[in-house]
PDB file with SEQRES, HELIX, SHEET and CRYST1 records, atoms N, CA, C and O in Angstrom:
SEQRES   1 A   78  UNK UNK UNK UNK UNK UNK UNK UNK UNK UNK UNK UNK UNK          
SEQRES   2 A   78  UNK UNK UNK UNK UNK UNK UNK UNK UNK UNK UNK UNK UNK          
SEQRES   3 A   78  UNK UNK UNK UNK UNK UNK UNK UNK UNK UNK UNK UNK UNK          
SEQRES   4 A   78  UNK UNK UNK UNK UNK UNK UNK UNK UNK UNK UNK UNK UNK          
SEQRES   5 A   78  UNK UNK UNK UNK UNK UNK UNK UNK UNK UNK UNK UNK UNK          
SEQRES   6 A   78  UNK UNK UNK UNK UNK UNK UNK UNK UNK UNK UNK UNK UNK          
HELIX    1 AA1 UNK A    7  UNK A   23  1                                  17    
HELIX    2 AA2 UNK A   25  UNK A   36  1                                  12    
HELIX    3 AA3 UNK A   41  UNK A   62  1                                  22    
HELIX    4 AA4 UNK A   68  UNK A   70  5                                   3    
HELIX    5 AA5 UNK A   73  UNK A   77  1                                   5    
CRYST1    1.000    1.000    1.000  90.00  90.00  90.00 P 1           1          
ATOM      1  N   UNK A   1      81.080  74.618 100.668  1.00  0.00           N  
ATOM      2  CA  UNK A   1      80.212  75.616 101.244  1.00  0.00           C  
ATOM      3  C   UNK A   1      78.760  75.240 100.995  1.00  0.00           C  
ATOM      4  O   UNK A   1      78.412  74.618  99.991  1.00  0.00           O  
ATOM      5  N   UNK A   2      77.954  75.629 101.919  1.00  0.00           N  
ATOM      6  CA  UNK A   2      76.536  75.324 101.822  1.00  0.00           C  
ATOM      7  C   UNK A   2      75.856  76.287 100.825  1.00  0.00           C  
ATOM      8  O   UNK A   2      76.327  77.400 100.594  1.00  0.00           O  
ATOM      9  N   UNK A   3      74.778  75.839 100.264  1.00  0.00           N  
ATOM     10  CA  UNK A   3      74.028  76.697  99.343  1.00  0.00           C  
ATOM     11  C   UNK A   3      72.797  77.263 100.039  1.00  0.00           C  
ATOM     12  O   UNK A   3      71.788  77.549  99.393  1.00  0.00           O  
ATOM     13  N   UNK A   4      72.881  77.423 101.347  1.00  0.00           N  
ATOM     14  CA  UNK A   4      71.769  77.978 102.116  1.00  0.00           C  
ATOM     15  C   UNK A   4      71.924  79.497 102.155  1.00  0.00           C  
ATOM     16  O   UNK A   4      73.016  80.034 101.973  1.00  0.00           O  
ATOM     17  N   UNK A   5      70.819  80.160 102.394  1.00  0.00           N  
ATOM     18  CA  UNK A   5      70.863  81.629 102.499  1.00  0.00           C  
ATOM     19  C   UNK A   5      70.714  82.294 101.150  1.00  0.00           C  
ATOM     20  O   UNK A   5      70.505  81.643 100.126  1.00  0.00           O  
ATOM     21  N   UNK A   6      70.827  83.600 101.178  1.00  0.00           N  
ATOM     22  CA  UNK A   6      70.629  84.432  99.996  1.00  0.00           C  
ATOM     23  C   UNK A   6      71.802  84.254  99.022  1.00  0.00           C  
ATOM     24  O   UNK A   6      72.956  84.478  99.387  1.00  0.00           O  
ATOM     25  N   UNK A   7      71.499  83.852  97.788  1.00  0.00           N  
ATOM     26  CA  UNK A   7      72.535  83.596  96.792  1.00  0.00           C  
ATOM     27  C   UNK A   7      73.302  84.880  96.456  1.00  0.00           C  
ATOM     28  O   UNK A   7      74.521  84.851  96.291  1.00  0.00           O  
ATOM     29  N   UNK A   8      72.597  85.987  96.358  1.00  0.00           N  
ATOM     30  CA  UNK A   8      73.244  87.248  95.994  1.00  0.00           C  
ATOM     31  C   UNK A   8      74.160  87.752  97.083  1.00  0.00           C  
ATOM     32  O   UNK A   8      75.224  88.305  96.801  1.00  0.00           O  
ATOM     33  N   UNK A   9      73.759  87.567  98.319  1.00  0.00           N  
ATOM     34  CA  UNK A   9      74.605  87.958  99.440  1.00  0.00           C  
ATOM     35  C   UNK A   9      75.879  87.075  99.520  1.00  0.00           C  
ATOM     36  O   UNK A   9      76.980  87.577  99.748  1.00  0.00           O  
ATOM     37  N   UNK A  10      75.699  85.763  99.327  1.00  0.00           N  
ATOM     38  CA  UNK A  10      76.878  84.874  99.298  1.00  0.00           C  
ATOM     39  C   UNK A  10      77.859  85.266  98.197  1.00  0.00           C  
ATOM     40  O   UNK A  10      79.072  85.263  98.404  1.00  0.00           O  
ATOM     41  N   UNK A  11      77.319  85.603  97.024  1.00  0.00           N  
ATOM     42  CA  UNK A  11      78.163  86.004  95.904  1.00  0.00           C  
ATOM     43  C   UNK A  11      78.915  87.279  96.210  1.00  0.00           C  
ATOM     44  O   UNK A  11      80.115  87.379  95.956  1.00  0.00           O  
ATOM     45  N   UNK A  12      78.199  88.267  96.765  1.00  0.00           N  
ATOM     46  CA  UNK A  12      78.816  89.538  97.120  1.00  0.00           C  
ATOM     47  C   UNK A  12      79.901  89.334  98.166  1.00  0.00           C  
ATOM     48  O   UNK A  12      80.975  89.926  98.057  1.00  0.00           O  
ATOM     49  N   UNK A  13      79.647  88.519  99.166  1.00  0.00           N  
ATOM     50  CA  UNK A  13      80.646  88.257 100.205  1.00  0.00           C  
ATOM     51  C   UNK A  13      81.845  87.519  99.629  1.00  0.00           C  
ATOM     52  O   UNK A  13      82.981  87.802 100.009  1.00  0.00           O  
ATOM     53  N   UNK A  14      81.615  86.580  98.721  1.00  0.00           N  
ATOM     54  CA  UNK A  14      82.692  85.838  98.098  1.00  0.00           C  
ATOM     55  C   UNK A  14      83.601  86.780  97.322  1.00  0.00           C  
ATOM     56  O   UNK A  14      84.823  86.704  97.445  1.00  0.00           O  
ATOM     57  N   UNK A  15      83.012  87.668  96.523  1.00  0.00           N  
ATOM     58  CA  UNK A  15      83.840  88.597  95.741  1.00  0.00           C  
ATOM     59  C   UNK A  15      84.561  89.579  96.636  1.00  0.00           C  
ATOM     60  O   UNK A  15      85.715  89.917  96.370  1.00  0.00           O  
ATOM     61  N   UNK A  16      83.911  90.047  97.694  1.00  0.00           N  
ATOM     62  CA  UNK A  16      84.554  90.976  98.641  1.00  0.00           C  
ATOM     63  C   UNK A  16      85.712  90.288  99.355  1.00  0.00           C  
ATOM     64  O   UNK A  16      86.771  90.885  99.550  1.00  0.00           O  
ATOM     65  N   UNK A  17      85.508  89.041  99.741  1.00  0.00           N  
ATOM     66  CA  UNK A  17      86.571  88.301 100.446  1.00  0.00           C  
ATOM     67  C   UNK A  17      87.750  88.038  99.518  1.00  0.00           C  
ATOM     68  O   UNK A  17      88.904  88.110  99.943  1.00  0.00           O  
ATOM     69  N   UNK A  18      87.471  87.739  98.273  1.00  0.00           N  
ATOM     70  CA  UNK A  18      88.565  87.501  97.328  1.00  0.00           C  
ATOM     71  C   UNK A  18      89.386  88.762  97.101  1.00  0.00           C  
ATOM     72  O   UNK A  18      90.614  88.709  97.039  1.00  0.00           O  
ATOM     73  N   UNK A  19      88.701  89.899  96.977  1.00  0.00           N  
ATOM     74  CA  UNK A  19      89.431  91.180  96.837  1.00  0.00           C  
ATOM     75  C   UNK A  19      90.183  91.515  98.130  1.00  0.00           C  
ATOM     76  O   UNK A  19      91.320  91.985  98.072  1.00  0.00           O  
ATOM     77  N   UNK A  20      89.584  91.287  99.261  1.00  0.00           N  
ATOM     78  CA  UNK A  20      90.269  91.571 100.540  1.00  0.00           C  
ATOM     79  C   UNK A  20      91.496  90.709 100.684  1.00  0.00           C  
ATOM     80  O   UNK A  20      92.534  91.181 101.148  1.00  0.00           O  
ATOM     81  N   UNK A  21      91.398  89.463 100.297  1.00  0.00           N  
ATOM     82  CA  UNK A  21      92.537  88.557 100.368  1.00  0.00           C  
ATOM     83  C   UNK A  21      93.706  89.029  99.515  1.00  0.00           C  
ATOM     84  O   UNK A  21      94.865  88.877  99.900  1.00  0.00           O  
ATOM     85  N   UNK A  22      93.399  89.599  98.361  1.00  0.00           N  
ATOM     86  CA  UNK A  22      94.441  90.045  97.437  1.00  0.00           C  
ATOM     87  C   UNK A  22      95.043  91.395  97.851  1.00  0.00           C  
ATOM     88  O   UNK A  22      96.214  91.649  97.568  1.00  0.00           O  
ATOM     89  N   UNK A  23      94.274  92.261  98.513  1.00  0.00           N  
ATOM     90  CA  UNK A  23      94.713  93.619  98.741  1.00  0.00           C  
ATOM     91  C   UNK A  23      95.041  94.012 100.181  1.00  0.00           C  
ATOM     92  O   UNK A  23      95.599  95.084 100.418  1.00  0.00           O  
ATOM     93  N   UNK A  24      94.700  93.155 101.139  1.00  0.00           N  
ATOM     94  CA  UNK A  24      94.925  93.493 102.551  1.00  0.00           C  
ATOM     95  C   UNK A  24      95.842  92.467 103.182  1.00  0.00           C  
ATOM     96  O   UNK A  24      95.630  91.262 103.043  1.00  0.00           O  
ATOM     97  N   UNK A  25      96.870  92.949 103.882  1.00  0.00           N  
ATOM     98  CA  UNK A  25      97.789  92.023 104.548  1.00  0.00           C  
ATOM     99  C   UNK A  25      97.074  91.230 105.656  1.00  0.00           C  
ATOM    100  O   UNK A  25      97.404  90.068 105.894  1.00  0.00           O  
ATOM    101  N   UNK A  26      96.100  91.852 106.330  1.00  0.00           N  
ATOM    102  CA  UNK A  26      95.367  91.167 107.394  1.00  0.00           C  
ATOM    103  C   UNK A  26      94.606  89.982 106.855  1.00  0.00           C  
ATOM    104  O   UNK A  26      94.709  88.877 107.387  1.00  0.00           O  
ATOM    105  N   UNK A  27      93.840  90.203 105.801  1.00  0.00           N  
ATOM    106  CA  UNK A  27      93.032  89.121 105.246  1.00  0.00           C  
ATOM    107  C   UNK A  27      93.892  88.093 104.500  1.00  0.00           C  
ATOM    108  O   UNK A  27      93.547  86.913 104.432  1.00  0.00           O  
ATOM    109  N   UNK A  28      94.991  88.548 103.956  1.00  0.00           N  
ATOM    110  CA  UNK A  28      95.940  87.646 103.292  1.00  0.00           C  
ATOM    111  C   UNK A  28      96.518  86.679 104.320  1.00  0.00           C  
ATOM    112  O   UNK A  28      96.719  85.501 104.024  1.00  0.00           O  
ATOM    113  N   UNK A  29      96.788  87.180 105.537  1.00  0.00           N  
ATOM    114  CA  UNK A  29      97.342  86.337 106.592  1.00  0.00           C  
ATOM    115  C   UNK A  29      96.319  85.299 107.045  1.00  0.00           C  
ATOM    116  O   UNK A  29      96.675  84.152 107.313  1.00  0.00           O  
ATOM    117  N   UNK A  30      95.039  85.699 107.131  1.00  0.00           N  
ATOM    118  CA  UNK A  30      93.978  84.755 107.504  1.00  0.00           C  
ATOM    119  C   UNK A  30      93.875  83.656 106.446  1.00  0.00           C  
ATOM    120  O   UNK A  30      93.791  82.472 106.771  1.00  0.00           O  
ATOM    121  N   UNK A  31      93.882  84.060 105.197  1.00  0.00           N  
ATOM    122  CA  UNK A  31      93.774  83.102 104.086  1.00  0.00           C  
ATOM    123  C   UNK A  31      94.966  82.139 104.073  1.00  0.00           C  
ATOM    124  O   UNK A  31      94.796  80.925 103.964  1.00  0.00           O  
ATOM    125  N   UNK A  32      96.166  82.700 104.184  1.00  0.00           N  
ATOM    126  CA  UNK A  32      97.381  81.871 104.118  1.00  0.00           C  
ATOM    127  C   UNK A  32      97.486  80.910 105.311  1.00  0.00           C  
ATOM    128  O   UNK A  32      98.000  79.800 105.174  1.00  0.00           O  
ATOM    129  N   UNK A  33      97.004  81.335 106.460  1.00  0.00           N  
ATOM    130  CA  UNK A  33      97.006  80.472 107.652  1.00  0.00           C  
ATOM    131  C   UNK A  33      96.179  79.211 107.380  1.00  0.00           C  
ATOM    132  O   UNK A  33      96.594  78.106 107.729  1.00  0.00           O  
ATOM    133  N   UNK A  34      95.028  79.378 106.767  1.00  0.00           N  
ATOM    134  CA  UNK A  34      94.173  78.242 106.444  1.00  0.00           C  
ATOM    135  C   UNK A  34      94.767  77.382 105.321  1.00  0.00           C  
ATOM    136  O   UNK A  34      94.698  76.154 105.374  1.00  0.00           O  
ATOM    137  N   UNK A  35      95.342  78.021 104.324  1.00  0.00           N  
ATOM    138  CA  UNK A  35      95.962  77.256 103.229  1.00  0.00           C  
ATOM    139  C   UNK A  35      97.155  76.438 103.735  1.00  0.00           C  
ATOM    140  O   UNK A  35      97.387  75.324 103.265  1.00  0.00           O  
ATOM    141  N   UNK A  36      97.910  76.989 104.692  1.00  0.00           N  
ATOM    142  CA  UNK A  36      99.025  76.260 105.264  1.00  0.00           C  
ATOM    143  C   UNK A  36      98.591  75.060 106.067  1.00  0.00           C  
ATOM    144  O   UNK A  36      99.362  74.118 106.252  1.00  0.00           O  
ATOM    145  N   UNK A  37      97.349  75.085 106.550  1.00  0.00           N  
ATOM    146  CA  UNK A  37      96.778  73.945 107.256  1.00  0.00           C  
ATOM    147  C   UNK A  37      96.279  72.867 106.278  1.00  0.00           C  
ATOM    148  O   UNK A  37      95.820  71.804 106.696  1.00  0.00           O  
ATOM    149  N   UNK A  38      96.377  73.155 104.979  1.00  0.00           N  
ATOM    150  CA  UNK A  38      95.942  72.207 103.975  1.00  0.00           C  
ATOM    151  C   UNK A  38      94.493  72.368 103.542  1.00  0.00           C  
ATOM    152  O   UNK A  38      93.937  71.490 102.882  1.00  0.00           O  
ATOM    153  N   UNK A  39      93.886  73.479 103.910  1.00  0.00           N  
ATOM    154  CA  UNK A  39      92.501  73.700 103.516  1.00  0.00           C  
ATOM    155  C   UNK A  39      92.383  74.076 102.044  1.00  0.00           C  
ATOM    156  O   UNK A  39      93.302  74.645 101.455  1.00  0.00           O  
ATOM    157  N   UNK A  40      91.235  73.745 101.465  1.00  0.00           N  
ATOM    158  CA  UNK A  40      90.952  74.089 100.077  1.00  0.00           C  
ATOM    159  C   UNK A  40      90.766  75.597  99.941  1.00  0.00           C  
ATOM    160  O   UNK A  40      90.461  76.280 100.919  1.00  0.00           O  
ATOM    161  N   UNK A  41      90.950  76.113  98.732  1.00  0.00           N  
ATOM    162  CA  UNK A  41      90.822  77.545  98.465  1.00  0.00           C  
ATOM    163  C   UNK A  41      89.489  78.097  98.973  1.00  0.00           C  
ATOM    164  O   UNK A  41      89.464  79.132  99.638  1.00  0.00           O  
ATOM    165  N   UNK A  42      88.397  77.426  98.671  1.00  0.00           N  
ATOM    166  CA  UNK A  42      87.100  77.931  99.049  1.00  0.00           C  
ATOM    167  C   UNK A  42      86.878  77.884 100.562  1.00  0.00           C  
ATOM    168  O   UNK A  42      86.192  78.751 101.102  1.00  0.00           O  
ATOM    169  N   UNK A  43      87.419  76.932 101.231  1.00  0.00           N  
ATOM    170  CA  UNK A  43      87.310  76.860 102.681  1.00  0.00           C  
ATOM    171  C   UNK A  43      88.109  78.011 103.313  1.00  0.00           C  
ATOM    172  O   UNK A  43      87.632  78.676 104.232  1.00  0.00           O  
ATOM    173  N   UNK A  44      89.306  78.230 102.815  1.00  0.00           N  
ATOM    174  CA  UNK A  44      90.142  79.321 103.331  1.00  0.00           C  
ATOM    175  C   UNK A  44      89.471  80.660 103.062  1.00  0.00           C  
ATOM    176  O   UNK A  44      89.508  81.558 103.904  1.00  0.00           O  
ATOM    177  N   UNK A  45      88.859  80.795 101.895  1.00  0.00           N  
ATOM    178  CA  UNK A  45      88.185  82.042 101.554  1.00  0.00           C  
ATOM    179  C   UNK A  45      86.931  82.243 102.422  1.00  0.00           C  
ATOM    180  O   UNK A  45      86.557  83.380 102.708  1.00  0.00           O  
ATOM    181  N   UNK A  46      86.293  81.164 102.833  1.00  0.00           N  
ATOM    182  CA  UNK A  46      85.113  81.287 103.693  1.00  0.00           C  
ATOM    183  C   UNK A  46      85.505  81.846 105.072  1.00  0.00           C  
ATOM    184  O   UNK A  46      84.698  82.506 105.726  1.00  0.00           O  
ATOM    185  N   UNK A  47      86.747  81.579 105.511  1.00  0.00           N  
ATOM    186  CA  UNK A  47      87.231  82.153 106.764  1.00  0.00           C  
ATOM    187  C   UNK A  47      87.335  83.668 106.608  1.00  0.00           C  
ATOM    188  O   UNK A  47      86.986  84.414 107.523  1.00  0.00           O  
ATOM    189  N   UNK A  48      87.810  84.117 105.463  1.00  0.00           N  
ATOM    190  CA  UNK A  48      87.914  85.546 105.189  1.00  0.00           C  
ATOM    191  C   UNK A  48      86.500  86.150 105.123  1.00  0.00           C  
ATOM    192  O   UNK A  48      86.267  87.246 105.631  1.00  0.00           O  
ATOM    193  N   UNK A  49      85.561  85.425 104.493  1.00  0.00           N  
ATOM    194  CA  UNK A  49      84.181  85.925 104.403  1.00  0.00           C  
ATOM    195  C   UNK A  49      83.601  86.108 105.798  1.00  0.00           C  
ATOM    196  O   UNK A  49      82.969  87.124 106.084  1.00  0.00           O  
ATOM    197  N   UNK A  50      83.814  85.137 106.655  1.00  0.00           N  
ATOM    198  CA  UNK A  50      83.262  85.221 108.029  1.00  0.00           C  
ATOM    199  C   UNK A  50      83.875  86.414 108.775  1.00  0.00           C  
ATOM    200  O   UNK A  50      83.170  87.122 109.494  1.00  0.00           O  
ATOM    201  N   UNK A  51      85.171  86.633 108.609  1.00  0.00           N  
ATOM    202  CA  UNK A  51      85.836  87.747 109.283  1.00  0.00           C  
ATOM    203  C   UNK A  51      85.279  89.070 108.764  1.00  0.00           C  
ATOM    204  O   UNK A  51      85.126  90.015 109.538  1.00  0.00           O  
ATOM    205  N   UNK A  52      84.972  89.157 107.466  1.00  0.00           N  
ATOM    206  CA  UNK A  52      84.402  90.386 106.905  1.00  0.00           C  
ATOM    207  C   UNK A  52      83.022  90.651 107.525  1.00  0.00           C  
ATOM    208  O   UNK A  52      82.699  91.795 107.844  1.00  0.00           O  
ATOM    209  N   UNK A  53      82.220  89.613 107.695  1.00  0.00           N  
ATOM    210  CA  UNK A  53      80.891  89.760 108.281  1.00  0.00           C  
ATOM    211  C   UNK A  53      80.999  90.246 109.734  1.00  0.00           C  
ATOM    212  O   UNK A  53      80.242  91.114 110.169  1.00  0.00           O  
ATOM    213  N   UNK A  54      81.957  89.668 110.472  1.00  0.00           N  
ATOM    214  CA  UNK A  54      82.145  90.047 111.880  1.00  0.00           C  
ATOM    215  C   UNK A  54      82.546  91.531 111.956  1.00  0.00           C  
ATOM    216  O   UNK A  54      82.037  92.274 112.795  1.00  0.00           O  
ATOM    217  N   UNK A  55      83.462  91.954 111.071  1.00  0.00           N  
ATOM    218  CA  UNK A  55      83.917  93.358 111.061  1.00  0.00           C  
ATOM    219  C   UNK A  55      82.771  94.284 110.666  1.00  0.00           C  
ATOM    220  O   UNK A  55      82.603  95.346 111.266  1.00  0.00           O  
ATOM    221  N   UNK A  56      81.983  93.901 109.670  1.00  0.00           N  
ATOM    222  CA  UNK A  56      80.861  94.727 109.236  1.00  0.00           C  
ATOM    223  C   UNK A  56      79.825  94.872 110.354  1.00  0.00           C  
ATOM    224  O   UNK A  56      79.273  95.955 110.549  1.00  0.00           O  
ATOM    225  N   UNK A  57      79.563  93.804 111.077  1.00  0.00           N  
ATOM    226  CA  UNK A  57      78.636  93.879 112.196  1.00  0.00           C  
ATOM    227  C   UNK A  57      79.162  94.779 113.303  1.00  0.00           C  
ATOM    228  O   UNK A  57      78.395  95.528 113.907  1.00  0.00           O  
ATOM    229  N   UNK A  58      80.447  94.715 113.573  1.00  0.00           N  
ATOM    230  CA  UNK A  58      81.044  95.560 114.614  1.00  0.00           C  
ATOM    231  C   UNK A  58      80.986  97.037 114.201  1.00  0.00           C  
ATOM    232  O   UNK A  58      80.785  97.911 115.043  1.00  0.00           O  
ATOM    233  N   UNK A  59      81.158  97.305 112.925  1.00  0.00           N  
ATOM    234  CA  UNK A  59      81.057  98.690 112.449  1.00  0.00           C  
ATOM    235  C   UNK A  59      79.630  99.201 112.598  1.00  0.00           C  
ATOM    236  O   UNK A  59      79.408 100.333 113.027  1.00  0.00           O  
ATOM    237  N   UNK A  60      78.671  98.362 112.241  1.00  0.00           N  
ATOM    238  CA  UNK A  60      77.260  98.772 112.369  1.00  0.00           C  
ATOM    239  C   UNK A  60      76.880  99.004 113.827  1.00  0.00           C  
ATOM    240  O   UNK A  60      76.145  99.947 114.120  1.00  0.00           O  
ATOM    241  N   UNK A  61      77.355  98.179 114.740  1.00  0.00           N  
ATOM    242  CA  UNK A  61      77.013  98.317 116.152  1.00  0.00           C  
ATOM    243  C   UNK A  61      77.674  99.548 116.762  1.00  0.00           C  
ATOM    244  O   UNK A  61      77.046 100.275 117.532  1.00  0.00           O  
ATOM    245  N   UNK A  62      78.956  99.786 116.414  1.00  0.00           N  
ATOM    246  CA  UNK A  62      79.685 100.894 117.051  1.00  0.00           C  
ATOM    247  C   UNK A  62      79.384 102.237 116.407  1.00  0.00           C  
ATOM    248  O   UNK A  62      79.438 103.266 117.081  1.00  0.00           O  
ATOM    249  N   UNK A  63      79.066 102.248 115.114  1.00  0.00           N  
ATOM    250  CA  UNK A  63      78.818 103.494 114.416  1.00  0.00           C  
ATOM    251  C   UNK A  63      80.085 104.236 114.046  1.00  0.00           C  
ATOM    252  O   UNK A  63      80.023 105.350 113.524  1.00  0.00           O  
ATOM    253  N   UNK A  64      81.230 103.634 114.310  1.00  0.00           N  
ATOM    254  CA  UNK A  64      82.506 104.268 113.965  1.00  0.00           C  
ATOM    255  C   UNK A  64      82.928 103.807 112.574  1.00  0.00           C  
ATOM    256  O   UNK A  64      82.577 102.707 112.148  1.00  0.00           O  
ATOM    257  N   UNK A  65      83.691 104.661 111.854  1.00  0.00           N  
ATOM    258  CA  UNK A  65      84.174 104.258 110.543  1.00  0.00           C  
ATOM    259  C   UNK A  65      85.264 103.165 110.660  1.00  0.00           C  
ATOM    260  O   UNK A  65      85.902 103.017 111.703  1.00  0.00           O  
ATOM    261  N   UNK A  66      85.451 102.431 109.594  1.00  0.00           N  
ATOM    262  CA  UNK A  66      86.432 101.355 109.567  1.00  0.00           C  
ATOM    263  C   UNK A  66      87.840 101.948 109.624  1.00  0.00           C  
ATOM    264  O   UNK A  66      88.139 102.936 108.953  1.00  0.00           O  
ATOM    265  N   UNK A  67      88.692 101.333 110.431  1.00  0.00           N  
ATOM    266  CA  UNK A  67      90.084 101.732 110.526  1.00  0.00           C  
ATOM    267  C   UNK A  67      90.943 100.490 110.497  1.00  0.00           C  
ATOM    268  O   UNK A  67      90.963  99.715 111.453  1.00  0.00           O  
ATOM    269  N   UNK A  68      91.664 100.297 109.380  1.00  0.00           N  
ATOM    270  CA  UNK A  68      92.443  99.089 109.219  1.00  0.00           C  
ATOM    271  C   UNK A  68      93.576  98.995 110.256  1.00  0.00           C  
ATOM    272  O   UNK A  68      94.064  97.904 110.548  1.00  0.00           O  
ATOM    273  N   UNK A  69      93.983 100.128 110.802  1.00  0.00           N  
ATOM    274  CA  UNK A  69      95.049 100.137 111.791  1.00  0.00           C  
ATOM    275  C   UNK A  69      94.615  99.438 113.097  1.00  0.00           C  
ATOM    276  O   UNK A  69      95.463  98.992 113.870  1.00  0.00           O  
ATOM    277  N   UNK A  70      93.319  99.345 113.335  1.00  0.00           N  
ATOM    278  CA  UNK A  70      92.814  98.690 114.554  1.00  0.00           C  
ATOM    279  C   UNK A  70      92.874  97.173 114.449  1.00  0.00           C  
ATOM    280  O   UNK A  70      92.807  96.486 115.468  1.00  0.00           O  
ATOM    281  N   UNK A  71      92.997  96.640 113.243  1.00  0.00           N  
ATOM    282  CA  UNK A  71      93.075  95.196 113.058  1.00  0.00           C  
ATOM    283  C   UNK A  71      94.419  94.707 113.561  1.00  0.00           C  
ATOM    284  O   UNK A  71      95.447  95.330 113.298  1.00  0.00           O  
ATOM    285  N   UNK A  72      94.421  93.614 114.271  1.00  0.00           N  
ATOM    286  CA  UNK A  72      95.633  93.089 114.880  1.00  0.00           C  
ATOM    287  C   UNK A  72      96.176  91.980 113.967  1.00  0.00           C  
ATOM    288  O   UNK A  72      95.651  90.866 113.954  1.00  0.00           O  
ATOM    289  N   UNK A  73      97.231  92.297 113.204  1.00  0.00           N  
ATOM    290  CA  UNK A  73      97.811  91.338 112.277  1.00  0.00           C  
ATOM    291  C   UNK A  73      98.358  90.117 112.989  1.00  0.00           C  
ATOM    292  O   UNK A  73      98.347  89.024 112.423  1.00  0.00           O  
ATOM    293  N   UNK A  74      98.830  90.271 114.196  1.00  0.00           N  
ATOM    294  CA  UNK A  74      99.408  89.133 114.933  1.00  0.00           C  
ATOM    295  C   UNK A  74      98.308  88.107 115.231  1.00  0.00           C  
ATOM    296  O   UNK A  74      98.583  86.907 115.214  1.00  0.00           O  
ATOM    297  N   UNK A  75      97.088  88.537 115.501  1.00  0.00           N  
ATOM    298  CA  UNK A  75      96.008  87.606 115.754  1.00  0.00           C  
ATOM    299  C   UNK A  75      95.629  86.816 114.517  1.00  0.00           C  
ATOM    300  O   UNK A  75      95.204  85.666 114.626  1.00  0.00           O  
ATOM    301  N   UNK A  76      95.777  87.417 113.335  1.00  0.00           N  
ATOM    302  CA  UNK A  76      95.449  86.719 112.089  1.00  0.00           C  
ATOM    303  C   UNK A  76      96.489  85.667 111.791  1.00  0.00           C  
ATOM    304  O   UNK A  76      96.162  84.648 111.183  1.00  0.00           O  
ATOM    305  N   UNK A  77      97.721  85.871 112.191  1.00  0.00           N  
ATOM    306  CA  UNK A  77      98.794  84.915 111.886  1.00  0.00           C  
ATOM    307  C   UNK A  77      98.779  83.741 112.831  1.00  0.00           C  
ATOM    308  O   UNK A  77      99.000  82.604 112.415  1.00  0.00           O  
ATOM    309  N   UNK A  78      98.515  84.005 114.131  1.00  0.00           N  
ATOM    310  CA  UNK A  78      98.560  82.922 115.094  1.00  0.00           C  
ATOM    311  C   UNK A  78      97.297  82.116 115.155  1.00  0.00           C  
ATOM    312  O   UNK A  78      97.207  81.167 115.933  1.00  0.00           O  
TER     313      UNK A  78                                                      
END                                                                             
């Protein structure tokens, strides 16, 4: 991973992604998909980080609260 950008934001995203990977089936599927491709732990976790940023941006744009039921688990697996 690059060391560009805000260090505190990267750290917060890393910790959030690690917790999401452990506690959510959706993010666990994203992580495991990358690990099955032979990716390193940090690379697989960066995919989870990116997905968290995309979801956060969508929540900010729409103004609607987060609903995990709207996440499509099949898309994370394929």
